[in-house]
Wavefront OBJ file of the C-alpha trace (Angstrom):
o trace
v -89.205 -20.616 -7.296
v -85.502 -20.332 -6.762
v -84.182 -17.051 -5.470
v -80.469 -16.220 -6.100
v -78.512 -15.392 -2.977
v -75.764 -12.757 -3.253
v -72.909 -12.495 -0.750
v -72.105 -9.194 0.871
v -68.628 -7.600 0.405
v -67.791 -8.005 4.103
v -68.334 -11.768 3.939
v -66.057 -12.025 0.859
v -63.298 -10.048 2.588
v -63.462 -12.278 5.661
v -63.254 -15.370 3.461
v -60.207 -13.986 1.608
v -58.362 -13.170 4.848
v -59.110 -16.619 6.262
v -57.744 -18.309 3.128
v -54.526 -16.212 3.218
v -53.845 -16.981 6.903
v -54.449 -20.701 6.345
v -52.041 -20.757 3.392
v -49.364 -18.871 5.380
v -49.630 -21.284 8.324
v -49.405 -24.265 5.969
v -46.245 -22.942 4.247
v -44.575 -22.112 7.556
v -45.269 -25.599 8.888
v -43.866 -27.157 5.716
v -40.736 -24.953 5.996
v -40.262 -25.972 9.636
v -40.525 -29.633 8.693
v -37.944 -29.153 5.913
v -35.549 -27.317 8.221
v -35.926 -29.979 10.891
v -35.242 -32.693 8.346
v -32.118 -30.903 7.073
v -30.732 -30.312 10.571
v -31.307 -33.898 11.639
v -29.533 -35.273 8.529
v -26.285 -36.916 9.515
v -22.996 -35.837 7.974
v -21.147 -38.348 5.787
v -18.181 -40.278 7.090
v -14.835 -38.838 5.900
v -11.673 -40.862 5.409
v -8.364 -39.360 4.339
v -6.799 -40.862 1.202
v -3.037 -40.372 1.333
v -2.399 -41.918 -2.102
v -4.287 -39.075 -3.773
v -3.004 -36.238 -1.584
v 0.146 -34.221 -0.921
v 1.246 -31.611 1.602
v 4.439 -30.303 3.187
v 6.870 -30.575 4.795
v 9.050 -33.030 2.826
v 6.598 -32.853 -0.045
v 9.070 -33.765 -2.776
v 11.485 -36.706 -2.858
v 15.209 -36.671 -3.525
v 14.627 -37.195 -7.246
v 12.350 -34.122 -7.402
v 9.104 -36.082 -7.739
v 5.930 -36.112 -5.656
v 4.802 -39.455 -4.173
v 1.799 -40.861 -6.086
v 1.729 -37.787 -8.364
v 3.334 -36.700 -11.642
v 4.180 -33.153 -12.668
v 4.584 -31.741 -16.163
v 5.454 -28.485 -17.892
v 6.906 -25.710 -15.755
v 5.755 -27.152 -12.406
v 8.480 -27.082 -9.720
v 7.991 -29.286 -6.623
v 9.783 -28.272 -3.416
v 9.776 -29.327 0.223
v 6.786 -27.178 1.260
v 4.797 -26.510 -1.920
v 4.438 -27.105 -5.639
v 4.929 -24.053 -7.829
v 2.660 -24.843 -10.752
v 3.882 -21.827 -12.736
v 6.471 -19.181 -11.842
v 5.807 -15.492 -12.435
v 7.117 -15.554 -16.012
v 5.245 -15.002 -19.239
v 3.679 -17.876 -21.208
v 4.235 -20.599 -18.622
v 2.180 -23.795 -18.179
v 2.350 -26.505 -15.590
v 0.248 -29.191 -13.927
v 0.284 -32.063 -11.417
v -1.885 -35.192 -11.722
v -2.527 -38.325 -9.700
v -0.836 -41.455 -11.031
v -3.758 -43.743 -10.228
v -7.437 -43.409 -10.974
v -9.968 -42.516 -8.298
v -13.161 -44.570 -8.233
v -14.977 -42.992 -5.277
v -18.690 -42.371 -5.545
v -18.538 -39.401 -3.165
v -15.465 -37.329 -2.335
v -14.244 -34.040 -0.897
v -11.081 -32.188 -1.909
v -9.380 -29.415 0.076
v -6.901 -27.278 -1.879
v -4.612 -24.696 -0.248
v -2.883 -22.317 -2.647
v -1.403 -18.862 -3.167
v -1.670 -16.660 -6.244
v 0.695 -13.709 -5.921
v 2.130 -11.160 -8.296
v 3.488 -7.631 -8.446
v 0.889 -6.115 -10.730
v -2.621 -4.979 -9.953
v -3.861 -7.602 -12.433
v -2.685 -11.152 -12.949
v -3.003 -13.938 -15.479
v -4.198 -16.422 -16.394
v -5.318 -18.505 -13.438
v -5.417 -21.886 -11.735
v -7.709 -24.910 -12.209
v -8.653 -27.996 -10.185
v -9.660 -30.984 -12.320
v -11.452 -34.323 -12.107
v -11.354 -35.905 -15.554
v -11.455 -39.357 -17.047
v -7.949 -38.905 -18.528
v -4.902 -36.904 -17.496
v -4.904 -33.590 -19.336
v -1.161 -33.127 -19.030
v -0.792 -30.109 -21.333
v -3.169 -27.825 -23.172
v -4.607 -24.322 -23.607
v -7.117 -24.372 -20.714
v -5.120 -23.102 -17.732
v -2.247 -25.390 -18.715
v -4.404 -28.525 -19.226
v -6.019 -30.195 -22.232
v -9.212 -28.900 -23.799
v -12.341 -31.004 -24.507
v -12.023 -32.875 -21.240
v -14.515 -35.367 -19.890
v -15.321 -34.331 -16.327
v -15.385 -31.105 -14.372
v -13.036 -28.217 -13.806
v -13.105 -25.589 -11.076
v -11.363 -22.516 -12.500
v -9.825 -19.651 -10.538
v -9.715 -17.084 -13.343
v -7.648 -13.961 -12.600
v -7.603 -12.242 -16.021
v -10.551 -10.355 -17.555
v -10.615 -11.505 -21.196
v -14.092 -10.208 -22.015
v -13.541 -6.776 -20.438
v -16.658 -6.975 -18.241
v -14.681 -6.324 -15.045
v -15.974 -9.530 -13.466
v -12.606 -11.023 -12.518
v -11.058 -12.541 -10.433
v -13.808 -15.152 -10.445
v -14.374 -18.830 -9.632
v -16.209 -20.947 -12.214
v -17.453 -24.529 -12.356
v -17.415 -25.843 -15.939
v -18.463 -29.328 -16.996
v -17.603 -31.036 -20.252
v -18.511 -34.310 -21.937
v -15.410 -34.344 -24.129
v -16.943 -32.434 -27.060
v -17.089 -28.787 -25.922
v -14.290 -26.311 -26.650
v -13.620 -23.880 -23.835
v -14.782 -20.317 -24.526
v -11.699 -18.230 -23.707
v -13.025 -14.990 -25.145
v -15.925 -14.857 -22.678
v -13.959 -16.305 -19.730
v -16.142 -19.431 -19.885
v -19.191 -17.505 -18.665
v -21.369 -19.037 -21.413
v -20.447 -22.567 -20.273
v -20.268 -22.085 -16.493
v -22.636 -24.147 -14.362
v -21.889 -22.040 -11.295
v -19.784 -18.979 -10.533
v -18.904 -16.473 -7.828
v -16.711 -13.368 -7.671
v -13.833 -13.755 -5.186
v -10.468 -12.017 -5.139
v -7.846 -14.675 -4.389
v -4.673 -12.774 -5.388
v -2.066 -11.396 -2.950
v -3.773 -12.417 0.276
v -2.006 -12.343 3.667
v -2.813 -16.017 4.299
v -3.175 -18.966 1.913
v -6.522 -19.287 0.145
v -8.429 -22.544 0.733
v -11.047 -24.154 -1.479
v -13.254 -27.053 -0.356
v -14.853 -28.921 -3.285
v -17.443 -31.530 -2.275
v -19.225 -34.006 -4.575
v -21.940 -35.793 -2.599
v -25.188 -37.297 -3.923
v -24.724 -35.753 -7.378
v -24.330 -32.268 -5.894
v -21.117 -30.276 -6.304
v -20.494 -27.592 -3.676
v -17.607 -25.108 -3.624
v -16.647 -23.288 -0.405
v -13.897 -20.646 -0.224
v -11.666 -19.383 2.574
v -10.676 -15.923 1.319
v -7.244 -15.859 3.011
v -7.867 -12.859 5.271
v -7.659 -14.838 8.541
v -5.474 -17.727 9.734
v -8.604 -19.688 10.668
v -8.573 -22.781 8.447
v -12.298 -23.441 8.914
v -13.511 -19.941 8.026
v -15.245 -20.975 4.805
v -17.939 -19.080 2.937
v -20.309 -20.346 0.279
v -19.288 -19.838 -3.360
v -21.521 -21.926 -5.635
v -23.541 -25.138 -5.843
v -24.488 -27.335 -8.816
v -27.299 -29.891 -8.445
v -27.912 -33.032 -10.525
v -24.359 -33.113 -11.804
v -23.149 -36.346 -13.387
v -19.395 -36.943 -13.550
v -17.329 -39.970 -14.620
v -17.366 -42.875 -12.168
v -13.573 -42.947 -12.099
v -10.948 -40.425 -13.089
v -7.809 -38.475 -12.212
v -7.438 -35.430 -10.003
v -5.199 -32.658 -11.236
v -4.145 -29.057 -10.662
v -2.923 -26.841 -13.477
v -2.069 -23.185 -14.034
v -0.950 -20.901 -16.838
v 0.359 -17.375 -17.417
v 0.065 -15.102 -20.437
v 1.171 -11.527 -21.073
v 0.831 -10.979 -17.329
v 2.293 -13.420 -14.831
v 1.655 -14.637 -11.291
v 3.207 -17.217 -9.032
v 0.732 -20.105 -8.675
v 1.756 -22.108 -5.605
v -0.182 -25.096 -4.240
v 0.638 -25.837 -0.607
v -1.534 -28.921 -0.178
v -4.160 -31.094 -1.844
v -6.107 -33.336 0.546
v -8.666 -35.832 -0.714
v -11.290 -37.444 1.522
v -13.556 -40.352 0.664
v -17.171 -39.797 1.743
v -19.474 -42.607 2.817
v -23.172 -42.178 3.441
v -24.382 -42.597 7.030
v -25.360 -46.183 7.783
v -23.081 -47.690 5.157
v -19.964 -49.589 6.165
v -16.826 -47.937 4.741
v -14.555 -50.375 2.898
v -11.629 -51.654 4.990
v -8.198 -50.258 4.289
v -6.624 -53.664 3.685
v -8.992 -54.513 0.816
v -7.862 -51.443 -1.134
v -4.169 -52.381 -1.202
v -3.410 -55.362 -3.452
v -1.146 -58.070 -2.070
v 1.442 -57.547 -4.812
v 1.721 -53.843 -4.040
v 1.913 -54.522 -0.310
v 4.766 -57.046 -0.857
v 6.594 -54.505 -3.009
v 6.354 -51.837 -0.305
v 7.488 -54.316 2.343
v 10.512 -55.241 0.241
v 11.418 -51.584 -0.274
v 11.159 -50.985 3.473
v 13.448 -53.924 4.247
v 16.015 -52.734 1.702
v 15.936 -49.259 3.174
v 16.376 -50.676 6.688
v 19.386 -52.731 5.592
v 21.011 -49.720 3.927
v 20.442 -47.703 7.090
v 22.112 -50.373 9.259
v 25.096 -50.479 6.902
v 25.506 -46.713 7.063
v 25.347 -46.841 10.874
v 28.123 -49.461 10.977
v 30.289 -47.446 8.571
v 29.803 -44.297 10.622
v 30.742 -46.092 13.854
v 33.902 -47.456 12.220
v 34.907 -44.018 10.936
v 34.085 -42.271 14.251
v 34.939 -44.619 17.122
v 35.048 -41.720 19.610
v 31.362 -40.997 19.134
v 30.287 -44.479 20.230
v 28.681 -44.737 23.626
v 28.146 -41.014 24.122
v 25.004 -40.336 26.144
v 22.221 -38.474 24.408
v 21.507 -36.536 27.614
v 24.527 -34.328 26.908
v 22.520 -32.684 24.156
v 20.106 -31.233 26.728
v 20.669 -28.643 29.449
v 21.018 -29.954 32.998
v 19.699 -28.282 36.139
v 23.138 -26.979 37.190
v 23.829 -25.609 33.726
v 20.508 -23.817 33.728
v 21.203 -22.251 37.141
v 24.659 -21.072 36.048
v 23.155 -19.638 32.853
v 20.535 -17.763 34.866
v 23.281 -16.381 37.170
v 25.241 -15.124 34.165
v 22.128 -13.567 32.639
v 21.463 -11.743 35.933
v 25.046 -10.475 35.994
v 24.692 -9.212 32.455
v 21.555 -7.275 33.379
v 23.289 -5.745 36.436
v 26.261 -4.874 34.249
v 24.026 -3.045 31.758
v 22.194 -1.135 34.509
v 25.459 0.021 36.101
v 26.737 1.123 32.696
v 23.597 3.194 32.250
v 24.085 4.814 35.676
v 27.710 5.494 34.810
v 26.674 7.332 31.650
v 24.163 9.424 33.583
v 26.780 10.316 36.205
v 29.174 11.380 33.448
v 26.512 13.723 32.082
v 25.895 15.193 35.561
v 29.647 15.709 36.047
v 29.885 17.585 32.768
v 27.007 19.862 33.770
v 28.553 20.519 37.223
v 31.900 21.370 35.691
v 30.187 23.804 33.356
v 28.341 25.429 36.258
v 31.568 25.751 38.288
v 33.385 27.382 35.394
v 30.524 29.871 34.876
v 30.417 30.741 38.587
v 34.219 31.147 38.733
v 34.150 33.564 35.813
v 31.310 35.487 37.446
v 33.203 35.726 40.741
v 36.293 36.977 38.937
v 34.287 39.670 37.137
v 32.501 40.770 40.283
v 35.780 40.826 42.234
v 37.241 43.216 39.656
v 34.242 45.514 40.017
v 34.147 45.592 43.837
v 36.669 48.461 43.911
v 34.180 50.738 42.121
v 31.401 49.767 44.574
v 29.071 48.031 42.066
v 28.652 44.788 44.017
v 28.300 44.441 47.764
v 29.965 42.010 50.110
v 26.797 39.930 50.476
v 26.638 39.066 46.779
v 30.313 38.124 46.775
v 29.878 35.828 49.767
v 26.876 34.091 48.135
v 28.825 33.423 44.962
v 31.769 32.087 46.927
v 29.452 29.790 48.893
v 27.806 28.528 45.667
v 31.236 27.780 44.191
v 32.225 25.784 47.263
v 28.967 23.813 47.137
v 29.456 22.945 43.485
v 33.009 21.785 44.152
v 31.738 19.488 46.919
v 29.139 18.051 44.551
v 31.846 17.460 41.965
v 33.959 15.656 44.519
v 31.071 13.426 45.604
v 30.165 12.609 42.019
v 33.758 11.658 41.263
v 33.666 9.283 44.207
v 30.423 7.760 42.914
v 31.932 7.340 39.469
v 34.972 5.547 40.859
v 32.686 3.292 42.887
v 30.716 2.403 39.761
v 33.945 1.644 37.904
v 34.947 -0.706 40.712
v 31.601 -2.505 40.528
v 31.912 -2.860 36.766
v 35.404 -4.267 37.156
v 34.273 -6.881 39.685
v 31.319 -7.962 37.528
v 33.621 -8.292 34.530
v 36.026 -10.448 36.510
v 33.157 -12.714 37.648
v 31.947 -13.148 34.058
v 35.439 -13.909 32.797
v 35.932 -16.535 35.456
v 32.551 -18.078 34.655
v 33.352 -18.259 30.940
v 36.726 -19.940 31.522
v 35.465 -22.663 33.858
v 32.566 -23.531 36.110
v 32.912 -21.110 38.985
v 32.786 -22.308 42.630
v 29.762 -21.500 44.717
v 31.716 -19.815 47.514
v 33.619 -17.511 45.150
v 30.396 -16.576 43.392
v 28.694 -15.628 46.624
v 31.780 -13.648 47.720
v 31.780 -11.604 44.511
v 28.079 -10.937 44.814
v 28.580 -9.769 48.407
v 31.242 -7.295 47.262
v 28.978 -6.013 44.517
v 26.146 -5.618 47.005
v 28.367 -3.606 49.397
v 29.477 -1.280 46.625
v 25.884 -0.737 45.504
v 24.855 0.080 49.085
v 27.718 2.583 49.279
v 26.563 4.221 46.046
v 22.998 4.449 47.342
v 24.140 5.972 50.652
v 26.241 8.588 48.891
v 23.399 9.506 46.560
v 20.979 9.876 49.503
v 23.544 12.060 51.280
v 23.845 14.313 48.230
v 20.065 14.597 47.934
v 19.675 15.532 51.607
v 22.502 18.046 51.514
v 21.251 19.732 48.326
v 17.565 19.603 49.294
v 15.877 22.888 48.294
v 13.748 22.776 51.465
v 16.844 23.131 53.691
v 18.688 25.869 51.903
v 18.332 27.503 48.558
v 21.218 29.319 46.927
v 20.034 31.949 44.522
v 22.027 34.043 42.157
v 21.795 37.802 42.659
v 18.729 39.247 40.974
v 19.152 41.661 38.103
v 17.608 45.131 38.392
v 14.230 45.477 36.629
v 14.432 46.506 33.039
v 12.641 49.755 32.095
v 9.497 49.395 30.018
v 10.021 50.134 26.329
v 6.382 51.229 25.661
v 4.582 53.824 27.769
v 0.798 54.085 28.288
v 0.449 57.172 26.049
v 2.298 55.505 23.181
v 0.109 52.391 23.505
v -3.124 54.458 23.414
v -1.966 56.325 20.300
v -1.120 53.048 18.619
v -4.581 51.587 19.344
v -6.350 54.718 18.007
v -4.328 54.671 14.790
v -5.057 50.986 14.241
v -8.801 51.538 14.778
v -8.923 54.437 12.291
v -7.093 52.383 9.666
v -9.442 49.456 10.171
v -12.601 51.579 9.716
v -11.125 53.226 6.632
v -10.436 49.808 5.125
v -13.990 48.631 5.841
v -15.518 51.695 4.199
v -13.265 51.372 1.164
v -14.209 47.725 0.784
v -17.949 48.491 0.980
v -17.648 51.218 -1.696
v -15.848 48.797 -4.002
v -18.578 46.198 -3.598
v -21.321 48.782 -4.238
v -19.574 49.925 -7.419
v -19.254 46.311 -8.616
v -22.993 45.639 -8.127
v -23.927 48.353 -10.643
v -22.700 46.152 -13.495
v -25.158 43.337 -12.646
l 1 2 3 4 5 6 7 8 9 10 11 12 13 14 15 16 17 18 19 20 21 22 23 24 25 26 27 28 29 30 31 32 33 34 35 36 37 38 39 40 41 42 43 44 45 46 47 48 49 50 51 52 53 54 55 56 57 58 59 60 61 62 63 64 65 66 67 68 69 70 71 72 73 74 75 76 77 78 79 80 81 82 83 84 85 86 87 88 89 90 91 92 93 94 95 96 97 98 99 100 101 102 103 104 105 106 107 108 109 110 111 112 113 114 115 116 117 118 119 120 121 122 123 124 125 126 127 128 129 130 131 132 133 134 135 136 137 138 139 140 141 142 143 144 145 146 147 148 149 150 151 152 153 154 155 156 157 158 159 160 161 162 163 164 165 166 167 168 169 170 171 172 173 174 175 176 177 178 179 180 181 182 183 184 185 186 187 188 189 190 191 192 193 194 195 196 197 198 199 200 201 202 203 204 205 206 207 208 209 210 211 212 213 214 215 216 217 218 219 220 221 222 223 224 225 226 227 228 229 230 231 232 233 234 235 236 237 238 239 240 241 242 243 244 245 246 247 248 249 250 251 252 253 254 255 256 257 258 259 260 261 262 263 264 265 266 267 268 269 270 271 272 273 274 275 276 277 278 279 280 281 282 283 284 285 286 287 288 289 290 291 292 293 294 295 296 297 298 299 300 301 302 303 304 305 306 307 308 309 310 311 312 313 314 315 316 317 318 319 320 321 322 323 324 325 326 327 328 329 330 331 332 333 334 335 336 337 338 339 340 341 342 343 344 345 346 347 348 349 350 351 352 353 354 355 356 357 358 359 360 361 362 363 364 365 366 367 368 369 370 371 372 373 374 375 376 377 378 379 380 381 382 383 384 385 386 387 388 389 390 391 392 393 394 395 396 397 398 399 400 401 402 403 404 405 406 407 408 409 410 411 412 413 414 415 416 417 418 419 420 421 422 423 424 425 426 427 428 429 430 431 432 433 434 435 436 437 438 439 440 441 442 443 444 445 446 447 448 449 450 451 452 453 454 455 456 457 458 459 460 461 462 463 464 465 466 467 468 469 470 471 472 473 474 475 476 477 478 479 480 481 482 483 484 485 486 487 488 489 490 491 492 493 494 495 496 497 498 499 500 501 502 503 504 505 506 507 508 509 510 511 512 513 514 515
């Protein structure tokens, strides 16, 4: 006879805990294996493609075009950047590669600025990879119903959801019409909110298409670090045309921004282990011969211009190029003149300070003279004694001696300034001799030592520790407020304060009766 066996609750709990721990350990081990596999994966090989790129300086040619690129609409190429649209209303512009790109994997780095006066801007900027050149159209200045992808930097909030500025990745097979009213949010494959307007540094976008995965990284333009990228969005299993054109377009509407592109750099990516195609195989022989012929023609024109210039300017022939650079002697003379200029400025500053001291001493002497005259007139009535008069006379004599010494110092400074000026004038007229230079510097040094000695003498003679000349003290002024008056005032103030407190309390008690 079979007897059913029932498990206890404790055994079931232990079994459940064991299963949970085993599952957790298994998932953690799988995650570690995945992380290890991702970290050990080698990065693809990058090769710069100059025929599909542009950057400053000397970005535009003499005819206003961009090498290997075409520009349409309101785009304005310059030496350092391409202004896709200026900050005017209803503007459209774009730049596109002349030749098709047939890379399986690629990476594009775009550096741009979007700047405007208003708090809001419009409409935005777009980076394209399409099967045909969308030279003009309603989608950020390019054609609608494109076949490829577009990375949009949308700065205007059309749908009023306050989700702009934003970056969107929108794909199209040539049949979809872009949804302007909803800012393309219904068609976006990936998006992120980033403010790219009016940044202190250029904004950088790195768009990578590798193994059917499109990744967008953004440098927000807050730091000058070019590699400070942050993740924006990623689209997996994305199929794009095998060959196409790269382009950049922009447009403005009722609001306007300046859309400036500083550089567009394209890199070809090759998977690790695969041999990248050689550079020579990518340039056809006919194109290489054409470039070689253009180079030879340019070299011949340059030689002709050199010969014409030498015929028109025979005096310039044979001049050494070293004259353009500063020699050792010239540098030493320049340093000597710079030192003289600094000494000249310091002495001028001292001269101004001495002038201020002289003015103060003159004012003190005049005040003391007037005081002596007044006291002398009052000596007959016995108001001032002989001691006070002698002190004032001694103070007047001391101030006159100080004035005399300061005048001597001032004249000495003027002499030093004159000698420095003469040395500079001689150096500007011709290269000055070494002996004369040293002689002038010796004279300047002697005068400066004389000035220092005189100043030390004045300090020692007028040192307050040796003797202090004080003006006669005035008799003490009688006190205006006696002790009795002060006590009465305090009592009155106290009584008034208590009366005010009692009045205030009665008012508050009367007001509480109404509640």
